[in-house]
C-alpha positions as CSV (number, residue, x, y, z in Angstrom):
1,X,35.1,44.9,-42.6
2,X,36.3,43.3,-45.9
3,X,35.8,46.5,-47.8
4,X,37.7,48.5,-45.3
5,X,40.6,46.0,-45.4
6,X,40.6,46.2,-49.2
7,X,40.9,50.0,-49.0
8,X,44.4,49.4,-47.7
9,X,45.4,46.2,-49.6
10,X,44.4,47.2,-53.2
11,X,46.5,50.4,-53.3
12,X,49.5,48.2,-52.3
13,X,48.7,46.0,-55.2
14,X,48.6,49.1,-57.4
15,X,52.1,49.9,-56.3
16,X,53.2,46.4,-57.1
17,X,51.6,46.5,-60.6
18,X,53.8,49.6,-61.3
19,X,56.9,47.5,-61.1
20,X,58.5,46.4,-64.4
21,X,56.8,43.2,-65.7
22,X,54.4,43.0,-62.8
23,X,51.2,43.6,-64.9
24,X,52.2,40.9,-67.4
25,X,52.8,38.5,-64.5
26,X,49.5,39.3,-62.9
27,X,47.7,38.8,-66.2
28,X,49.4,35.5,-66.6
29,X,48.3,34.5,-63.0
30,X,44.6,35.6,-63.4
31,X,43.4,32.0,-63.8
32,X,45.1,31.0,-60.6
33,X,43.8,34.1,-58.8
34,X,40.3,33.2,-60.0
35,X,40.7,29.6,-58.8
36,X,41.8,30.7,-55.3
37,X,38.8,33.0,-55.0
38,X,36.5,30.3,-56.1
39,X,37.9,27.7,-53.7
40,X,38.6,29.9,-50.6
41,X,36.3,32.9,-50.6
42,X,33.7,31.1,-48.5
43,X,36.3,30.6,-45.8
44,X,36.9,34.4,-45.9
45,X,33.2,35.4,-45.9
46,X,32.2,33.0,-43.2
47,X,35.5,33.4,-41.3
48,X,35.5,29.7,-41.0
49,X,38.6,28.5,-42.7
50,X,42.2,28.3,-41.5
51,X,44.2,31.5,-41.3
52,X,46.1,30.5,-44.4
53,X,42.9,29.9,-46.4
54,X,41.4,33.3,-45.3
55,X,44.7,35.1,-46.1
56,X,44.9,33.4,-49.5
57,X,41.4,34.4,-50.4
58,X,41.8,37.9,-49.2
59,X,45.1,38.4,-51.1
60,X,43.6,36.9,-54.3
61,X,40.6,39.3,-54.1
62,X,42.9,42.3,-53.6
63,X,45.1,41.1,-56.6
64,X,42.0,40.5,-58.7
65,X,40.6,43.9,-58.0
66,X,43.9,45.5,-58.8
67,X,44.0,43.7,-62.2
68,X,40.4,44.6,-63.0
69,X,41.1,48.2,-62.1
70,X,43.5,48.3,-65.0
71,X,40.6,48.1,-67.5
72,X,39.5,51.4,-68.9
73,X,36.9,52.9,-66.5
74,X,37.9,50.5,-63.7
75,X,35.6,48.3,-61.9
76,X,32.8,48.8,-59.3
77,X,33.0,46.5,-56.4
78,X,32.1,46.7,-52.7
79,X,30.3,50.0,-53.3
80,X,33.5,51.7,-54.6
81,X,35.0,52.3,-58.0
82,X,38.5,50.8,-58.3
83,X,40.5,52.4,-61.1
84,X,44.2,52.4,-61.9
85,X,44.8,54.8,-64.8
86,X,48.5,54.1,-65.0
87,X,48.1,50.4,-65.9
88,X,45.0,51.1,-67.9
89,X,47.1,53.3,-70.1
90,X,49.6,50.5,-70.5
91,X,46.9,48.0,-71.5
92,X,45.1,50.4,-73.9
93,X,48.4,51.2,-75.6
94,X,49.0,47.6,-76.4
95,X,52.3,47.7,-74.5
């Protein structure tokens, strides 16, 4: 179910990353995104946390995948390749 939900959420993050300054903002937030995933992903996977914890973990995973998809070649997660060529080109050009 998580992979199916990410199929909808990650492309929305791709759109957001296309906004001016959004990629820089996400890169600056990556430590916070990582912390949320570390602290709250168990609540998501076990479906045992509060709605807020589950939503925070899910959104952080979607944002993290979107940022990782900007790397050249993308990233393989949840039996799928996530790749956002548009922001990868920005990163590889050195902005």
